[in-house]
C-alpha positions, 0 to 999 in steps of 0.5 A, spaced: 205 578 175 212 577 176 218 574 173 225 571 176 231 575 173 238 574 173 243 580 173 250 581 176 251 573 178 244 573 182 237 572 181 231 576 183 224 575 183 221 582 181 214 585 180 212 591 177 213 597 182 218 594 186 224 597 188 231 593 189 238 594 189 242 590 184 249 589 182 252 596 179 250 597 172 253 602 167 247 606 166 245 613 168 240 615 173 233 616 170 235 612 164 231 606 163 234 599 162 232 593 159 234 586 162 233 580 158 235 575 162 229 572 164 229 565 167 221 565 169 215 569 168 208 569 170 202 573 167 195 571 170 195 563 170 200 562 164 207 560 167 213 560 162 220 557 164 226 558 160 231 554 158 235 558 160 232 564 158 224 565 156 225 568 149 222 575 148 221 576 155 224 582 158 224 587 164 224 594 163 226 598 169 228 605 171 235 607 174 233 611 181 240 612 184 247 609 184 251 608 191 255 604 195 253 599 201 255 598 208 262 597 210 264 590 211 271 589 215 275 583 212 281 581 217 286 576 215 290 573 220 295 567 221 296 565 228 304 565 231 306 568 224 305 575 226 301 576 220 295 580 220 291 584 215 285 589 215 281 591 210 274 595 209 270 594 203 263 597 200 260 594 195 257 598 189 250 598 187 244 600 183 237 602 185 232 600 180 224 601 180 221 595 176 216 598 171 214 593 166 214 586 165 214 584 157 212 577 155 
């Protein structure tokens, strides 16, 4: 059993019991979130494909933690113009554990 979900502008292929980091959600640690943007779902040999989403399908997941990703350096530079700008960025994320896929 698996599903393809959409959250935070990205798509993820998930299975029950899987732990993944997604774009930050507005949910408390330990709470259960319900993701209804299911693009594709497969259970046994039945595959359902949504247009754009599968009706009635949802993925239930538990929020494990919130955090910030690795730091990246953003460096802007223009040759011969004495212009340079250095910034750092850490993307916030939410780590979730997929508990169930309901079709």
